[in-house]
C-alpha angles and dihedrals in degrees: 000000000000115000138176107257140180127219119204116211123188114210129183096275106004142040117228131200122203122187117215138161110247140167109259092212084081097049096098092044091053092046094047086052089057100260116144102223129163133186114239108229099180140004122213118203127217116269119224115230 
């Protein structure tokens, strides 16, 4: 099933997160290969004051 996911990339001075839609059947394989991937359960929009 396709899900909204976040991959975390550690650079030399910063950590970056990128959202993508991916098939969760590959999650274990990606994680076993050392990728840091999390499922995004909910998104919260910015409120306007």
